[in-house]
C-alpha positions in Angstrom: 110.9 85.0 99.6 111.7 83.4 96.2 112.5 86.4 94.1 111.4 89.8 92.8 110.8 91.2 89.3 110.7 94.9 88.4 107.9 95.8 86.1 107.2 99.1 84.3 109.1 101.9 82.7 111.0 104.2 82.8 111.8 103.9 86.5 110.6 100.4 87.4 107.9 101.6 89.7 106.1 98.3 90.2 107.8 95.3 91.8 106.4 91.7 91.8 107.8 89.5 94.6 107.3 85.8 94.7 106.8 85.0 98.4 106.6 81.3 97.8 103.7 78.9 98.3 101.8 80.5 95.4 101.7 84.0 96.8 102.7 87.1 94.8 103.1 90.5 96.3 102.9 93.5 94.0 104.4 96.7 95.4 103.7 100.1 93.8 106.5 102.6 94.4 106.2 105.6 92.1 107.7 108.1 94.5 107.6 110.9 91.9 103.8 110.9 91.7 103.1 109.4 95.2 101.7 106.4 93.4 99.5 108.5 91.0 98.3 106.9 87.8 101.5 107.5 85.9 102.1 105.6 82.6 105.0 103.8 84.3 102.8 102.6 87.2 99.9 101.6 84.9 102.2 99.6 82.6 104.0 98.1 85.6 100.7 96.9 87.1 99.6 95.4 83.8 102.8 93.5 83.5 102.8 92.3 87.1 99.2 91.1 87.0 99.8 89.4 83.6 102.6 87.5 85.2 100.6 86.3 88.2 97.7 85.2 86.1 99.8 83.2 83.6 100.2 79.5 84.3 99.8 78.0 87.8 102.6 79.6 89.7 100.4 81.9 91.8 97.3 81.3 93.8 96.9 84.6 95.6 98.2 88.1 95.0 98.7 91.0 97.5 98.7 94.6 96.2 100.3 97.2 98.3 102.1 100.6 98.1 105.1 102.2 99.7 105.6 104.3 102.9 102.5 106.5 103.5 101.0 105.9 100.1 98.8 103.1 98.7 97.5 104.7 95.5 96.8 108.3 94.8 94.7 108.1 91.7 94.7 110.5 88.7 97.4 113.1 88.4 96.5 116.7 87.9 97.2 116.6 84.2 95.1 113.5 83.7 92.2 115.1 85.5 92.5 118.2 83.4 92.6 116.2 80.2 89.7 114.0 81.2 87.4 116.9 81.8 88.5 119.2 79.0 86.0 120.0 76.3 88.3 118.4 73.7 87.6 115.0 75.2 84.0 114.0 74.5 84.7 110.3 75.0 86.5 108.1 77.4 89.8 108.0 75.5 91.6 110.0 78.2 90.4 107.5 80.9 91.2 104.4 78.8 94.6 103.5 80.5 93.1 103.8 84.0 90.0 101.8 83.0 92.3 99.1 81.7 93.6 98.8 85.3 90.0 98.3 86.5 89.8 95.2 84.2 93.2 94.0 85.5 92.0 94.0 89.1 88.3 93.0 88.6 89.1 90.3 86.1 92.0 88.7 87.9 91.1 85.1 88.2 92.9 84.5 91.5 92.0 86.3 94.8 93.5 89.8 95.2 94.2 91.2 98.7 94.6 95.0 98.8 96.9 95.8 101.7 96.2 99.6 101.8 99.0 100.5 104.2 99.0 104.1 103.0 96.7 106.8 101.7 94.1 105.8 99.2 92.9 108.8 97.1 90.0 109.0 94.7 90.2 106.5 91.9 93.2 105.0 93.5 91.2 104.1 96.6 88.3 102.9 94.6 90.6 100.6 92.5 91.9 99.0 95.7 88.4 98.4 96.9 87.8 96.2 93.9 90.1 93.6 95.5 88.5 90.6 97.0 89.8 91.4 100.5 90.9 94.8 101.8 93.0 95.9 104.8 93.3 99.5 105.9 95.7 101.4 108.2 94.5 103.4 111.2 96.8 106.3 110.4 96.1 106.6 106.6 93.6 108.8 104.8 91.0 107.3 102.5 88.7 109.4 100.3 86.4 109.2 97.3 87.1 112.9 96.4 85.5 113.1 93.0 82.8 115.6 94.0 85.5 117.9 95.5 86.4 118.7 91.9 82.7 118.9 90.9 82.3 115.7 88.7 80.6 112.5 89.5 82.5 109.3 90.6 83.9 106.8 88.3 85.8 103.4 88.3 82.8 101.6 89.6 82.7 103.7 92.8 78.9 103.8 93.0 78.9 100.0 93.2 82.0 99.1 95.2 82.0 101.8 97.9 78.5 101.0 99.3 79.2 97.3 98.9 82.4 97.5 101.0 81.3 100.0 103.6 77.5 99.8 103.7 74.9 101.9 102.0 74.8 104.8 104.4 78.5 105.3 105.0 79.3 104.5 101.3 76.8 107.2 100.2 78.2 109.6 102.7 81.8 109.1 101.4 80.7 109.6 97.8 78.5 112.7 98.5 80.8 114.5 101.0 84.1 113.7 99.3 85.9 114.3 102.6 88.9 112.5 104.0 88.5 109.7 106.5 91.3 108.2 108.6 91.3 104.5 108.9 90.7 104.8 112.6 87.5 106.7 112.0 86.3 104.1 109.6 86.9 101.5 112.2 84.9 103.4 114.7 82.1 103.7 112.1 81.9 99.9 112.0 83.6 98.9 108.7 84.0 95.2 108.6 87.4 95.0 106.9 90.5 94.9 109.2 91.8 98.3 110.2 95.3 97.9 111.7 98.3 100.1 112.6 100.2 100.8 109.4 103.1 98.6 110.2 100.8 95.6 110.7 98.9 95.8 107.4 101.2 94.0 105.0 102.2 91.3 107.6 98.5 90.7 108.2 97.8 90.5 104.5 100.7 88.0 104.1 99.3 85.8 106.9 95.8 85.9 105.3 97.4 84.9 101.9 99.2 82.0 103.5 96.0 80.6 104.9 94.3 81.0 101.5 97.2 79.5 99.6 96.8 76.2 101.4 93.9 75.4 99.0 94.5 74.3 95.4 94.7 77.1 92.8 91.7 75.8 90.8 89.6 75.7 94.0 90.4 79.3 94.8 89.6 80.4 91.2 86.2 78.6 91.3 85.4 80.0 94.7 86.2 83.5 93.5 83.9 83.0 90.5 81.0 82.1 92.8 81.6 84.9 95.3 81.8 87.6 92.6 79.1 86.4 90.2 76.4 88.7 91.5 78.7 91.8 91.7 80.0 91.2 88.2 76.5 91.0 86.6 76.1 94.3 84.8 79.2 95.7 86.4 80.9 97.1 83.3 77.6 98.5 82.0 77.4 100.5 85.3 81.0 101.6 84.8 80.3 102.9 81.3 77.3 104.9 82.7 79.5 106.3 85.4 82.1 107.4 82.8 79.5 109.1 80.6 78.2 111.1 83.6 81.8 111.9 84.7 82.5 113.3 81.3 79.2 115.2 81.2 79.6 116.8 84.6 83.3 117.3 84.1 82.6 119.5 81.0 81.0 122.2 83.2 83.0 125.4 82.9 84.0 125.7 86.5 85.5 122.2 86.8 89.0 123.1 85.5 89.3 125.9 88.0 88.3 123.6 90.8 90.9 121.1 89.8 93.5 123.8 89.6 92.6 125.3 93.0 92.0 122.1 94.9 94.3 119.4 93.6 96.5 118.0 96.3 94.6 119.6 99.2 
């Protein structure tokens, strides 16, 4: 381990660690929000990814959380602001959508080591990584419809792409919680491991990848993601328009108030 840098404010909730051999590890640790999309976490992720994409120091980046949490998605206040009648555009979602660009547009491969729970937009954001590892004990959910609005963050593209069209559609339509172990039994192709093994396995994967030159990895990623990126942000914009439209239904605020955190 070469060194660590704290990124974000006011509580330094994102840590970038240089593992050596061109591998960076970004750890999200906003314990106050259980890795919700706080401004500190968003700013920390921006700063960390900016650091790993500058220059030639890094070839691969691992994204992970702390303890039982990978990424919890929007906070209650953010959801209420997003779907309020006062917000007729995507301004409330702009900081989170910026994170989507940070992950999707990262030129080097990203490994999401989802050792903990992935909730809603937080889970979807992790799925946009190039490689994903899940924990058997953790909960993963695309819970948008639980609150009554349609999915965002590119969920309608990435969830079926990562888990297959049937299971992906089921996850989006039912909005229920899935343990990693159940997803493994359902045949998902990404590694599903005991929680304690997720980050070590991601590091081992990164070491194998980092044997290649950085330029080669960048070019390979461009080839592998070319089809998925075609029209991607147009689809995201359509998702957000639908999310705002469905979120403006009068009962949505009550659903968020009653169901958030359940």
